[in-house]
Structures are given as structure tokens and as C-alpha cells.
LOPA-246902 format. One record per residue (C-alpha): residue in three letters; x, y, z negated. Coordinates in steps of 0.25 Angstrom, whole numbers. Layout:
BEGIN
residu:ALA&px:X&py:Y&pz:Z
...
% end
This chain:
BEGIN
residu:GLN&px:0&py:0&pz:0
residu:GLN&px:11&py:10&pz:-3
residu:LEU&px:18&py:8&pz:10
residu:THR&px:5&py:10&pz:19
residu:MET&px:2&py:23&pz:10
residu:ALA&px:-11&py:15&pz:5
residu:ASP&px:-7&py:16&pz:-11
residu:ALA&px:-16&py:28&pz:-12
residu:LYS&px:-27&py:36&pz:-7
residu:ASP&px:-21&py:48&pz:-6
residu:PRO&px:-8&py:46&pz:5
residu:ARG&px:-1&py:56&pz:-4
residu:GLU&px:-3&py:47&pz:-16
residu:THR&px:3&py:36&pz:-9
residu:LEU&px:18&py:31&pz:-15
residu:MET&px:24&py:33&pz:-2
residu:TYR&px:20&py:48&pz:-1
residu:LYS&px:25&py:50&pz:-13
residu:MET&px:38&py:43&pz:-11
residu:SER&px:39&py:52&pz:2
residu:GLN&px:38&py:64&pz:-7
residu:THR&px:50&py:60&pz:-16
residu:LYS&px:64&py:65&pz:-13
residu:GLY&px:74&py:54&pz:-8
residu:LEU&px:78&py:55&pz:7
residu:GLU&px:85&py:68&pz:7
residu:PHE&px:95&py:62&pz:-3
residu:PHE&px:101&py:52&pz:8
residu:LYS&px:113&py:54&pz:16
residu:ALA&px:106&py:49&pz:28
residu:VAL&px:91&py:45&pz:29
residu:VAL&px:90&py:34&pz:40
residu:LEU&px:77&py:30&pz:45
residu:VAL&px:76&py:18&pz:53
residu:SER&px:63&py:13&pz:61
residu:SER&px:60&py:3&pz:73
residu:TYR&px:47&py:3&pz:81
residu:GLN&px:49&py:-12&pz:81
residu:ASP&px:45&py:-12&pz:65
residu:GLN&px:30&py:-13&pz:64
residu:TYR&px:30&py:-12&pz:49
residu:ALA&px:37&py:1&pz:47
residu:PRO&px:31&py:12&pz:56
residu:PHE&px:42&py:18&pz:64
residu:ASP&px:38&py:33&pz:61
residu:SER&px:37&py:29&pz:46
residu:ALA&px:51&py:23&pz:46
residu:ARG&px:56&py:35&pz:52
residu:ILE&px:48&py:45&pz:43
residu:GLU&px:41&py:51&pz:55
residu:ILE&px:26&py:53&pz:57
residu:SER&px:20&py:45&pz:68
residu:SER&px:10&py:52&pz:78
residu:ARG&px:0&py:42&pz:72
residu:ALA&px:1&py:51&pz:58
residu:GLU&px:-5&py:63&pz:66
residu:GLY&px:-20&py:55&pz:66
residu:ASP&px:-18&py:49&pz:52
residu:PRO&px:-24&py:54&pz:41
residu:SER&px:-11&py:52&pz:33
residu:GLY&px:-2&py:60&pz:44
residu:GLU&px:1&py:72&pz:36
residu:VAL&px:3&py:63&pz:24
residu:TYR&px:14&py:55&pz:32
residu:ARG&px:21&py:70&pz:37
residu:GLU&px:20&py:74&pz:22
residu:MET&px:28&py:60&pz:18
residu:ALA&px:37&py:61&pz:30
residu:GLN&px:41&py:76&pz:28
residu:ALA&px:44&py:74&pz:13
residu:LEU&px:53&py:63&pz:17
residu:LEU&px:61&py:69&pz:28
residu:GLN&px:61&py:84&pz:24
residu:PRO&px:72&py:84&pz:14
residu:VAL&px:81&py:75&pz:23
residu:GLU&px:90&py:81&pz:31
residu:HIS&px:89&py:80&pz:45
residu:ASP&px:102&py:77&pz:48
residu:LYS&px:102&py:64&pz:37
residu:LEU&px:89&py:58&pz:44
residu:PHE&px:91&py:46&pz:54
residu:ARG&px:81&py:40&pz:60
residu:PHE&px:85&py:26&pz:68
residu:ASP&px:75&py:18&pz:77
residu:VAL&px:78&py:3&pz:78
residu:ASN&px:75&py:-7&pz:89
residu:PHE&px:78&py:-21&pz:83
residu:LYS&px:81&py:-30&pz:94
residu:ILE&px:72&py:-42&pz:90
residu:PRO&px:72&py:-54&pz:100
residu:GLU&px:62&py:-63&pz:95
residu:LYS&px:47&py:-60&pz:96
residu:ASN&px:38&py:-66&pz:85
residu:LEU&px:28&py:-61&pz:74
residu:ASP&px:38&py:-52&pz:66
residu:THR&px:42&py:-45&pz:80
residu:PHE&px:28&py:-43&pz:84
residu:ILE&px:23&py:-37&pz:70
residu:GLY&px:37&py:-28&pz:69
residu:ARG&px:41&py:-35&pz:57
residu:ALA&px:54&py:-40&pz:64
residu:ALA&px:59&py:-26&pz:66
residu:HIS&px:55&py:-22&pz:52
residu:ILE&px:64&py:-35&pz:47
residu:GLN&px:75&py:-29&pz:55
residu:PHE&px:76&py:-18&pz:47
residu:LEU&px:78&py:-25&pz:34
residu:GLU&px:87&py:-36&pz:39
residu:CYS&px:96&py:-28&pz:50
residu:GLN&px:109&py:-27&pz:44
residu:PRO&px:114&py:-16&pz:54
residu:LEU&px:103&py:-7&pz:49
% end
């Protein structure tokens, strides 16, 4: 419920929203955000802390913008890096079809 922001009726009362308002990213030497269109478990825009065009029509779109802004505004632009990863996954199975294989690659791929 917490990751889907369903733990409170008011999105600004959810754990994810409250965490986004907490300082932290600006204290790192570099902030590296890694995403993949192949990963269907973690939305591409969310992994990059970007607002998708789908948020425009979403009633919570303003909340998402507030969260992204609160997370990234304190971070210096030259310390923020976004990488898009395309995994070579030769086998075709249920995991690749549902996007799970790419999600697992982020966890298991040592070079990343």
C-alpha cells in the first residue's frame, strides 16, 4: 500500500509523500538514477524522478509534481545523473514478457 500511495486517502498524508518532503539527496556527492523501459515493475519516469505525461490527467498529478520537485530541487544539477539501461535478455519467457527479468537485472547485474 505504501509504494502505491494507497496507505492514506489524502495523497499528501501517504508515507511516500512524506518521505519525498524529507531532506537527504542533496547530501550525496552524486545522485545516480537508473531506469529501463524493459522494467515494468518500476515505472520509467518514476525511477528517473520525472513527471510523465500521464500525470497531467491524473487527479494526483499535482502531488507527483510536488514530490519530484521536493526531491530534486535541493540537488545541484551537476550532481544529478540519469542513465537509461537496455538489458540484453535473449530468452523469451513469462519474466521477460511481464518485465520482471529487467527488474531482476538491476538487482543482480554486478557492473551496475
